Every structure is written in structure tokens, then in C-alpha cells.
C-alpha positions, 0 to 999 in steps of 0.5 A: 548502578548495576541494576540500570545496566541489567534493565538496559540490557534485558530492554535491548535483547528483548524489544521486538523493534528493532534497533539500530545505532550508526555511526557519522560514517553512517557504518553499524555500531549496534543492533538488537536481536529484533532488529537482527530476526527483522532484517534476517541478518546475524548482529555479529556479522553487520557490525561495521558494515556500512549502513547502505549494505544493511538498509539501502538507502540511508539519506534518512539517517544522513539528514538526521544527523545533521539537521540534528532533529528526530524524524518521526514515522517514516514508513519504508518497504524493504521488499526483498526481506518482504518488511514493511516498517515505520523508523524514529531516526534520532541523533545521540549527537553528542555521541557521535552516532545516529538511532534507529527505531524500526517497528514492523508493519509489515502484517498490517501493511499487507492486510491494507494491500489486501483489502484495497486488491478485494475492493478493486476487484469489486469495483473491476466487477460492478463494472462488467455487471453493468456494463453489460447492464447498458449493453442490454437495455440498448440492445432492447431499446433497439428492438423496441424502437424496431417493435414500434416502427414496424406497429407504426407503419401497420397502423398507417397501413391499417389507416390508410385503407380505412380511409380508402375503403370510407373514401370509396362508399 
């Protein structure tokens, strides 16, 4: 039995995911070191405090507590840290608790944002080049139209002159 307790303690202490347990009043009962590192808090200072103080909105925890249904994969941003996580929230009804596993997705999320920004910048640059090309094409078309009209006027004059010469002989 002692080995099981030690194993669970080691899993709790070394799990890089954030683990938090709230009671039915949404007060913090347990947090692991992974949670403290993610949220940049001291575990001793958060125990007994309202989950709202630590997590902000806890409505999804309340919903899990009320429905007794596991909520998989809520993605949530904590911009003040900055932190982006996927949360798995589940009730421990027989103990009067609700727990969550927070999986840190911050690096992946930041990379996705950077890629999205690069795509938007590339689209903007391509749009500017296309607009410039369209403007140049319109200018060229206008110049071609003007010179074509001038040539036509000159050609008509020349034809008129030739007709007069031919008719005058």
C-alpha cells in the first residue's frame, strides 16, 4: 500500500501538466507543482482561495460539477500570464470535488499565431503587388488607347489627303 501512495505522489509531483482540484464551493483544495509553474503561483498561497482568484472564470468547472459529466478539451487563454491550455475537467462526486488537468499548448498556439500573421502579411503584400500591376496595366492601356487614336486620326487625314489628290487629278 505504501508503494501506491508513493507512486501517486511522484506522479502528482512530476506531471508537467497542471493539476487542480476544487471543492463544490469552487475553492482550491489541491494543486500540483506543474500547475504552480504554469500559473506562476505558490501552491501554499492558493490552497483555500476561490478558484476565481486563480483561474478567473470557473463557470465550466461549475457546469461539470452540476452535470457530473467530463468536459474534454476546452481550450482557454490566460493572457495575463501568457498561457494557452487545453483543460480536461471531471467530477469526483463521491469526494465532493471537481478536478482539472491543464495541458500547456502555449508554444504551439504562439507558433500558429505567428504562421497566421505571416500568411496575412504575405496576402497583403501579394494584394499590393497585384493592385500595382493592375494600375500599371490600366496606365499602359490608356497610353495605347491614346496613341492608337492619334494614329487613326493621322491615318484618316492621310487617307483624306490621298483621296483629294486622286480626285483632283
